Each structure stands twice: as structure tokens, then as C-alpha cells.
C-alpha positions as a printed Julia matrix, in Angstrom:
219×3 Matrix{Float64}:
 132.73   97.13   86.49
 133.68   94.31   88.82
 131.28   92.16   90.85
 133.72   89.68   92.28
 133.1    91.17   95.74
 129.68   89.48   95.76
 131.37   86.22   96.72
 132.59   87.85   99.92
 129.45   89.74  100.87
 126.62   87.63   99.44
 125.48   86.5   102.89
 125.09   90.12  104.08
 123.1    91.01  100.96
 120.88   87.96  101.4
 120.3    88.74  105.07
 119.38   92.34  104.22
 116.99   91.28  101.46
 115.28   88.75  103.74
 115.01   91.34  106.52
 113.47   93.87  104.1
 110.91   91.37  102.82
 110.02   90.1   106.3
 109.57   93.67  107.55
 107.26   94.46  104.64
 105.19   91.31  104.99
 104.76   91.76  108.75
 103.61   95.34  108.23
 101.14   94.25  105.55
  99.71   91.46  107.71
  99.17   93.81  110.66
  97.87   96.68  108.52
  95.35   94.57  106.56
  92.7    94.1   109.3
  93.26   97.67  110.51
  92.6    98.97  106.99
  89.39   96.94  106.72
  88.15   98.13  110.12
  88.9   101.79  109.46
  87.63  101.56  105.88
  84.34  100.23  107.2
  84.31  103.04  109.77
  84.55  105.65  107.02
  82.07  103.96  104.69
  79.41  102.71  107.09
  80.48  103.43  110.65
  78.99  105.9   113.11
  79.47  109.57  112.32
  81.29  110.3   115.57
  84.01  107.83  114.61
  84.69  109.19  111.14
  86.52  112.4   112.01
  89.3   110.76  114.09
  89.78  108.15  111.35
  89.93  110.91  108.75
  92.41  112.86  110.86
  94.68  109.81  111.22
  94.51  109.06  107.49
  95.26  112.64  106.44
  98.17  113.0   108.85
  99.92  109.85  107.67
  99.16  110.37  103.99
 100.4   113.97  103.93
 103.56  113.84  106.01
 106.88  112.12  105.18
 107.3   108.54  106.26
 110.74  109.34  107.66
 109.11  111.74  110.15
 106.77  108.98  111.36
 109.71  106.63  111.77
 111.79  109.14  113.73
 108.84  110.17  115.89
 108.07  106.6   116.91
 111.7   105.66  117.53
 113.08  108.86  119.08
 110.08  110.74  120.52
 107.8   108.07  121.98
 110.37  106.93  124.59
 109.8   110.28  126.31
 106.27  109.04  127.05
 107.44  105.64  128.25
 106.88  103.85  124.91
 110.23  102.48  123.83
 110.62  100.21  120.8
 113.69   98.56  119.37
 114.63   99.56  115.8
 112.84   96.64  114.16
 109.69   97.18  116.23
 109.66  100.9   115.44
 110.09  100.12  111.76
 107.16   97.69  111.75
 104.93  100.07  113.72
 105.64  103.06  111.5
 105.31  101.11  108.25
 102.1    99.48  109.46
 100.54  102.85  110.29
 101.56  104.23  106.91
 100.14  101.26  104.97
  96.94  101.27  107.02
  96.37  104.97  106.29
  96.54  104.43  102.53
  94.76  101.09  102.73
  91.86  102.63  104.64
  90.98  104.94  101.77
  91.37  102.17   99.22
  89.08   99.83  101.16
  86.59  102.64  101.73
  86.32  103.32   98.01
  85.69   99.64   97.34
  83.02   99.4   100.03
  81.21  102.51   98.83
  80.97  101.0    95.34
  78.63   98.28   96.65
  74.99   99.38   96.36
  73.27   99.63   99.73
  70.36   97.62   98.37
  72.52   94.5    98.11
  73.33   94.64  101.8
  69.69   95.19  102.69
  68.68   92.24  100.52
  71.26   90.02  102.23
  69.93   91.01  105.66
  66.37   90.33  104.57
  67.41   86.82  103.49
  68.57   86.03  107.01
  72.27   86.8   106.91
  73.74   88.39  109.99
  75.36   91.8   109.8
  78.83   90.24  109.87
  77.96   87.73  107.14
  76.45   90.42  104.94
  79.51   92.6   105.4
  81.99   89.82  104.58
  80.19   88.22  101.63
  78.24   91.11  100.12
  80.46   94.12  100.84
  84.03   93.15  101.68
  84.81   90.42   99.14
  83.42   92.36   96.15
  85.21   95.48   97.41
  88.52   93.61   97.59
  88.05   92.31   94.05
  87.58   95.88   92.82
  90.55   97.45   94.6
  92.98   94.51   94.69
  95.34   95.99   92.05
  95.54   99.2    94.08
  96.3    97.2    97.22
  99.07   95.35   95.35
 100.58   98.71   94.36
 100.36   99.79   97.99
 102.29   96.69   99.05
 105.0    97.57   96.54
 105.11  101.11   97.89
 105.56   99.74  101.42
 108.47   97.58  100.28
 110.23  100.53   98.67
 109.51  102.91  101.56
 111.04  100.41  103.97
 114.46  101.42  102.63
 114.32  104.37  105.04
 114.41  102.18  108.16
 118.18  101.78  107.84
 118.38  105.31  109.28
 117.52  103.88  112.71
 120.0   100.99  112.32
 117.6    98.34  111.07
 119.78   95.86  109.21
 117.76   95.75  106.0
 118.9    95.71  102.38
 119.74   99.42  102.36
 121.83   99.01  105.51
 123.61   96.02  103.96
 124.29   98.01  100.79
 125.79  100.9   102.71
 127.83   98.53  104.87
 129.31   96.82  101.82
 129.95  100.07   99.94
 132.0   101.48  102.8
 134.29   98.44  102.56
 134.68   97.76   98.86
 134.41  101.42   97.71
 132.58  100.3    94.57
 129.59  102.62   94.82
 128.18  102.08   91.35
 128.3    98.28   91.41
 127.01   98.03   94.96
 124.04  100.35   94.56
 123.31   98.95   91.11
 123.01   95.46   92.57
 120.91   96.78   95.46
 118.56   98.49   93.02
 118.28   95.26   91.04
 117.39   93.32   94.19
 114.73   95.88   95.12
 113.34   95.63   91.58
 113.16   91.84   91.73
 111.57   91.84   95.19
 108.97   94.48   94.36
 108.09   92.8    91.07
 107.88   89.4    92.75
 105.75   90.72   95.6
 103.32   92.45   93.24
 102.99   89.43   90.95
 102.49   87.1    93.92
  99.75   89.28   95.36
  98.03   89.55   91.99
  98.0    85.76   91.73
  96.59   85.52   95.26
  93.89   87.99   94.26
  92.96   85.98   91.2
  92.79   82.69   93.06
  91.57   83.62   96.54
  89.57   86.84   96.23
  87.91   85.81   92.97
  87.05   82.4    94.49
  85.49   84.09   97.48
  83.48   86.31   95.15
  82.15   83.35   93.18
  81.28   81.54   96.43
């Protein structure tokens, strides 16, 4: 095996890795409040709003991510909604993460006894304050490891976006492989980079959970 080609293509690999991580982080940031809102809708929201949320969650959890990506990028322009490749990748990944995140947040919210919320309201807290401090923060502390795993899943699923010409790490790997013809070394290095990024992302989020979510719970 020879890896001397890295000196020639390191900038392309670095660009692809940064693009993959930025895509994932943007999708997570956008999907986080949507997951909380829809999770609350399933756990405590009005009954009329639960069935459309459930329909959205089931559709995105039970169909391939590649289909979502292609639908948003290729089909939506027929209805006047055109997105560039990066925008379509963020939108599709955000909807996927929010669908899984909704069920995770819902399970955490349902684990909080209703009596605690009623007690908080009787002590003078507003509905929003009771939700944030009595329901949401304890729920996040319960399901944080599952949310970290979801973030890792989003990072790995983002490898598909190269199919619509998003210049991510997978695109960079394919670009390099077609020029150096060293398939094993190129894809081995790409796999190693994905492993390091997913491990780093998960560990970083776990540390954030220990320091931020746990602090909010103690407060």
C-alpha cells in the first residue's frame, strides 16, 4: 500500500471533511428546535395536531434517506421550489434528523410525571417556564445518549449527498480515486476520516451533555 498521494490531494480531503462536518452540524442545529416542538406536540399537544406529526415521522423513518434527498432536489423544482445541492442536502438531512429526534424527545417528555408539571404551575411558574425547567431539561438528560447516536447517524448518512454533486468527503474520495486508481488506500483513508469524525462528534456531544444539560438540571 502506498499513501504518498496524500501530499497531492490532502487539501481536497480536508475540504470534503470540513464540508461533511459543516453539513451535519447545520442540519443538527436546524433540526433540534423542530424536534423539541414536534416532540412536545406528540407528548402534550392538541390531539388534532398529533396525526400529521405522526404521519411525518413515520414517512421519514420508514423510507430511505436517498429517496428524500432525490425528491427534494429533483422533484420539488416542478412545484417552483428549487434548491442548490447544498441546500437540498441540508433540508433533507434536517427533516430526517427531526423525524428521529421527535420520537426521542417525546419519550423523554413522557417520562416526566404530570404531577411535577402541575406542581410547578401551582408554584407560579408560567407554562413555558414549567416546560423548559420541569419537562424539557430532565427529558434531555434522559435521552441525551440517544440524541448523540442520532447525530452520529446523521454524519454517516450525509455520505449520500455526493450523489447530487455536493462536494463532501465521499465526493472528494471518489474524485481522488478516479485519478490515482488506488481504490483500497483511498477508501480506507476515507473510512478512517469518517470514523474519527463520528467518534469526535459523539464524544463532544456527550461532554456537552455532561456539562450543559446536567448543569441545567441541577439549576
